[in-house]
Backbone bond lengths (Angstrom), bond angles and torsions (degrees), N, CA, C in turn:
res aa  C-N    CA-C-N  psi(-1)  N-CA   C-N-CA  omega(-1)  CA-C   N-CA-C  phi
1 M - - - 1.404 - - 1.508 115.40 -
2 Q 1.234 121.90 125.28 1.458 117.69 -176.06 1.537 108.69 -94.83
3 L 1.299 117.21 143.43 1.421 124.56 179.48 1.463 112.45 -68.35
4 D 1.373 123.03 134.82 1.386 123.00 178.54 1.537 112.52 -89.96
5 L 1.375 111.78 109.56 1.362 114.70 -175.51 1.559 116.06 -103.74
6 S 1.333 115.28 10.49 1.366 123.19 -175.07 1.598 115.65 -66.24
7 G 1.257 117.45 -27.93 1.479 114.66 175.37 1.440 116.80 -98.96
8 I 1.368 117.25 15.59 1.457 119.37 176.25 1.604 109.92 -96.37
9 P 1.407 114.24 111.30 1.473 116.63 -177.44 1.467 113.53 -72.45
10 I 1.369 117.36 134.56 1.468 124.95 177.63 1.545 106.04 -120.66
11 L 1.363 111.49 146.82 1.595 116.88 179.83 1.469 102.63 -118.68
12 V 1.301 114.04 130.71 1.430 122.79 175.20 1.524 109.12 -115.57
13 V 1.376 116.61 126.36 1.387 125.46 -172.25 1.470 114.10 -122.11
14 D 1.298 125.60 111.28 1.381 128.34 177.40 1.476 108.50 -160.41
15 D 1.368 122.43 141.61 1.363 128.22 -178.68 1.497 111.05 -75.24
16 Q 1.405 119.68 -16.89 1.466 120.43 175.64 1.453 113.16 -97.48
17 Q 1.209 118.50 122.85 1.526 124.80 -175.40 1.463 109.56 -59.70
18 V 1.359 119.29 -42.76 1.502 121.02 179.84 1.583 112.25 -60.08
19 A 1.316 111.14 -38.97 1.540 116.86 -179.41 1.602 105.71 -68.63
20 R 1.283 120.46 -40.49 1.448 120.84 173.37 1.442 115.08 -55.35
21 E 1.303 111.90 -54.71 1.528 119.90 -179.22 1.593 112.09 -55.33
22 L 1.253 114.18 -43.08 1.511 116.87 -178.67 1.465 107.14 -64.21
23 L 1.282 121.57 -51.26 1.473 120.83 177.54 1.510 117.12 -55.80
24 Q 1.374 109.33 -41.43 1.485 118.20 172.86 1.489 113.16 -51.08
25 R 1.423 110.08 -52.98 1.542 111.96 -173.80 1.478 109.94 -67.82
26 M 1.398 122.30 -31.49 1.302 121.20 178.20 1.606 115.25 -66.20
27 L 1.442 109.39 -44.21 1.317 109.54 178.85 1.543 117.87 -66.75
28 K 1.317 114.88 -29.09 1.494 122.89 176.38 1.645 109.77 -66.80
29 R 1.379 109.40 -40.37 1.528 113.17 170.75 1.501 115.88 -59.26
30 L 1.340 117.53 -31.28 1.466 120.46 177.85 1.513 110.87 -81.65
31 G 1.322 118.20 -7.29 1.467 120.23 174.80 1.553 116.92 113.22
32 F 1.253 118.03 -2.81 1.461 122.62 176.24 1.599 110.63 -84.46
33 S 1.321 115.11 111.78 1.411 118.03 -176.73 1.555 114.66 -97.39
34 T 1.350 114.90 -9.56 1.445 121.09 177.23 1.498 106.94 -106.45
35 V 1.333 114.98 91.12 1.522 121.43 -176.18 1.588 105.19 -121.13
36 L 1.377 110.25 106.29 1.463 114.09 178.75 1.585 108.60 -91.75
37 E 1.321 115.93 170.58 1.383 123.81 178.34 1.452 117.63 -142.13
38 A 1.388 113.07 152.86 1.457 120.63 173.35 1.586 105.41 -146.56
39 C 1.389 111.06 152.67 1.414 116.70 -174.88 1.570 110.99 -100.31
40 D 1.392 120.85 -4.85 1.394 118.96 174.40 1.542 106.50 -164.68
41 G 1.294 116.01 179.59 1.464 122.79 -173.14 1.616 110.72 -65.72
42 T 1.241 118.85 -36.19 1.548 118.30 175.87 1.503 110.36 -66.76
43 E 1.252 119.34 -47.32 1.514 119.92 175.50 1.507 109.01 -62.38
44 A 1.280 123.58 -42.08 1.506 126.23 179.36 1.517 109.07 -57.60
45 M 1.251 118.97 -45.37 1.433 120.46 -174.40 1.598 106.62 -70.18
46 Q 1.258 123.82 -35.55 1.413 124.24 170.36 1.558 112.95 -57.92
47 Q 1.322 113.53 -49.39 1.430 120.49 -175.40 1.602 108.00 -67.91
48 A 1.412 118.99 -38.83 1.395 119.70 -176.36 1.507 110.28 -67.25
49 T 1.362 117.97 -38.05 1.381 126.88 179.80 1.569 108.00 -61.16
50 K 1.311 111.12 -58.84 1.448 118.49 -172.68 1.534 112.78 -67.00
51 H 1.389 122.18 -38.95 1.405 119.46 -168.81 1.573 109.94 -111.70
52 R 1.346 120.86 -8.12 1.407 124.98 176.99 1.654 112.40 49.10
53 P 1.311 111.53 62.88 1.553 111.32 -176.73 1.537 112.69 -62.31
54 A 1.267 120.38 166.03 1.362 122.43 178.68 1.565 112.12 -89.03
55 M 1.330 108.07 -15.92 1.571 115.37 -178.79 1.436 105.68 -160.83
56 I 1.321 115.75 152.92 1.524 123.13 175.64 1.528 113.86 -132.12
57 F 1.377 114.93 121.95 1.440 119.70 175.22 1.649 102.29 -93.45
58 C 1.267 114.65 126.89 1.579 122.99 -171.95 1.471 111.73 -133.52
59 D 1.359 117.07 121.69 1.498 122.34 175.65 1.591 102.06 -69.32
60 V 1.294 110.02 145.03 1.417 118.20 177.27 1.595 110.62 -80.15
61 H 1.254 118.81 -43.35 1.488 123.62 -177.56 1.497 115.68 -104.30
62 M 1.327 107.93 92.36 1.591 119.59 179.91 1.446 109.33 -127.08
63 R 1.354 109.87 163.56 1.464 114.57 172.09 1.525 106.13 -136.12
64 P 1.370 124.69 149.51 1.469 119.83 2.60 1.562 117.56 -79.38
65 E 1.355 115.54 -22.32 1.480 119.18 -175.17 1.540 103.13 -112.29
66 D 1.278 122.90 118.56 1.443 132.18 178.77 1.547 113.70 -76.02
67 G 1.338 111.25 162.09 1.451 119.10 -177.57 1.513 117.75 -54.84
68 L 1.282 116.13 -38.18 1.481 125.12 -178.35 1.518 106.39 -65.99
69 T 1.363 117.65 -51.45 1.448 123.19 177.30 1.479 110.99 -54.30
70 F 1.371 116.52 -45.22 1.542 119.42 179.08 1.606 106.97 -63.11
71 L 1.377 113.58 -48.91 1.571 111.88 -178.43 1.490 113.04 -59.47
72 T 1.234 119.90 -38.04 1.564 125.12 173.31 1.511 112.43 -54.44
73 K 1.313 109.34 -52.10 1.507 115.62 178.32 1.536 111.41 -63.94
74 L 1.243 116.09 -43.82 1.469 118.98 179.63 1.472 114.52 -61.20
75 R 1.378 117.22 -36.94 1.473 122.69 -178.32 1.586 110.12 -78.96
76 F 1.272 120.24 -26.91 1.499 123.21 -172.26 1.529 119.24 -122.04
77 E 1.418 114.41 -17.81 1.410 115.42 -178.14 1.567 115.95 -120.30
78 A 1.318 116.84 -13.15 1.453 127.77 -174.59 1.544 106.96 -70.18
79 P 1.241 118.71 161.50 1.543 122.98 172.47 1.532 104.72 -62.73
80 P 1.262 116.70 144.10 1.384 123.22 -177.41 1.465 117.72 -48.10
81 V 1.337 115.45 -33.42 1.463 123.78 -178.47 1.564 113.81 -63.79
82 V 1.287 121.11 -21.37 1.385 127.39 -174.46 1.532 112.88 -115.95
83 R 1.291 118.74 -10.32 1.496 123.39 -179.38 1.488 112.78 -58.60
84 Q 1.266 125.25 -32.11 1.360 131.99 -176.70 1.531 117.37 -90.00
85 T 1.389 111.57 -0.23 1.497 117.09 -171.07 1.493 108.81 -58.17
86 P 1.389 125.09 127.08 1.425 124.42 173.25 1.495 109.59 -54.01
87 V 1.417 116.55 133.71 1.429 122.33 176.00 1.551 105.93 -123.40
88 I 1.340 114.30 130.95 1.559 124.52 173.60 1.552 102.50 -109.54
89 L 1.406 110.32 119.42 1.457 112.63 175.19 1.527 113.55 -89.77
90 V 1.271 115.03 139.23 1.417 125.24 -174.88 1.595 106.22 -103.47
91 T 1.272 122.50 123.88 1.405 121.03 -169.37 1.522 109.62 -140.17
92 S 1.287 121.89 147.76 1.467 122.70 178.12 1.447 108.45 -92.03
93 E 1.386 119.21 -4.61 1.471 120.78 179.61 1.481 113.56 -123.64
94 E 1.357 121.76 128.97 1.443 118.16 -179.82 1.506 112.12 -78.78
95 R 1.355 117.28 -17.36 1.524 120.01 179.48 1.464 104.94 -118.36
96 D 1.353 117.27 78.51 1.467 121.26 -176.36 1.490 103.38 -106.79
97 E 1.466 119.05 135.24 1.462 119.83 178.69 1.465 110.16 -67.99
98 A 1.357 117.63 -21.31 1.448 122.37 -177.70 1.552 109.28 -66.38
99 L 1.344 118.80 -27.78 1.334 121.85 -177.03 1.492 120.55 -62.12
100 E 1.310 115.86 -24.23 1.410 123.14 171.75 1.506 113.27 -62.08
101 L 1.326 110.18 -50.86 1.572 117.75 174.84 1.420 112.38 -56.77
102 S 1.376 114.85 -42.58 1.536 117.88 179.87 1.478 114.55 -60.63
103 R 1.402 117.77 -29.61 1.492 119.64 175.82 1.565 109.41 -64.73
104 Q 1.301 114.11 -41.80 1.454 116.92 -178.37 1.544 109.55 -68.97
105 L 1.158 118.91 -18.85 1.528 125.58 175.39 1.567 111.93 -91.91
106 R 1.247 114.90 6.71 1.641 121.09 174.95 1.497 108.65 62.27
107 V 1.314 117.12 49.25 1.387 120.01 170.34 1.623 110.90 -63.84
108 S 1.258 115.68 144.99 1.574 115.91 -174.18 1.470 112.78 -95.81
109 G 1.358 117.51 -10.84 1.397 117.38 176.15 1.529 109.62 173.92
110 Y 1.455 115.08 -178.44 1.513 117.80 179.37 1.515 104.69 -143.08
111 V 1.274 113.59 146.42 1.412 124.65 168.20 1.486 114.05 -126.24
112 V 1.265 119.49 126.55 1.448 125.63 -175.71 1.598 108.56 -83.77
113 K 1.311 115.14 136.20 1.480 119.13 179.88 1.402 107.60 -83.73
114 P 1.367 127.53 145.15 1.451 120.77 -9.90 1.557 113.84 -65.65
115 P 1.231 125.05 139.29 1.450 121.96 -174.76 1.562 109.59 -77.89
116 S 1.261 112.91 147.37 1.574 116.08 169.14 1.446 110.75 -106.03
117 L 1.219 116.19 156.18 1.543 121.85 179.76 1.506 109.43 -57.09
118 T 1.288 119.56 -42.53 1.405 122.97 -179.76 1.548 111.23 -64.13
119 A 1.349 118.93 -42.52 1.420 121.10 172.48 1.553 117.42 -58.09
120 V 1.343 110.65 -45.17 1.503 116.02 177.30 1.471 111.15 -66.10
121 R 1.293 119.22 -42.51 1.504 119.22 178.06 1.566 112.89 -63.13
122 M 1.317 112.61 -38.91 1.510 113.64 179.91 1.522 111.83 -69.15
123 A 1.288 117.09 -45.61 1.526 123.22 174.71 1.548 112.42 -57.96
124 A 1.342 118.38 -43.79 1.429 121.53 173.13 1.501 115.37 -62.66
125 S 1.357 118.30 -45.79 1.400 123.46 177.35 1.613 105.60 -56.36
126 K 1.251 116.85 -53.34 1.390 114.09 -171.66 1.442 114.66 -66.33
127 A 1.446 119.87 -39.37 1.399 121.90 174.82 1.534 119.94 -62.09
128 L 1.291 113.15 -34.15 1.431 122.68 179.44 1.487 114.46 -87.56
129 G 1.361 116.18 -16.52 1.460 123.09 -178.74 1.554 109.59 70.95
130 M 1.253 119.36 32.37 1.487 120.36 178.20 1.487 111.04 -151.71
131 E 1.242 117.67 159.82 1.542 121.55 -178.28 1.550 107.65 -76.23
132 V 1.242 110.33 122.29 1.552 118.01 175.82 1.533 113.92 -104.54
């Protein structure tokens, strides 16, 4: 019996439209039909507060507000109902000095760009605590 993921909202945050579309397609292949998007941390905070996604995939290097700034605001300034939302950081570098800070902010996982379907599935499964 396959788990129905269609009603689980996911937020994808990246300043590059192509990157957002790639992650959206992968998440939809995994069964998530409600995939929201934001182009920076400011828009992501609005989407997270409004839609309360079950999980967020967020690029580290964005402009004008980067992923770590968004993650910090999410953990300390967002309404309590969204502060604990699992966040998976998407980064182009496996050895990023920003990743140490992200651990302190309780990041749920990492996916290296360009993402693979397997990496996205593994990160989503871990973040949601279920097999995706």
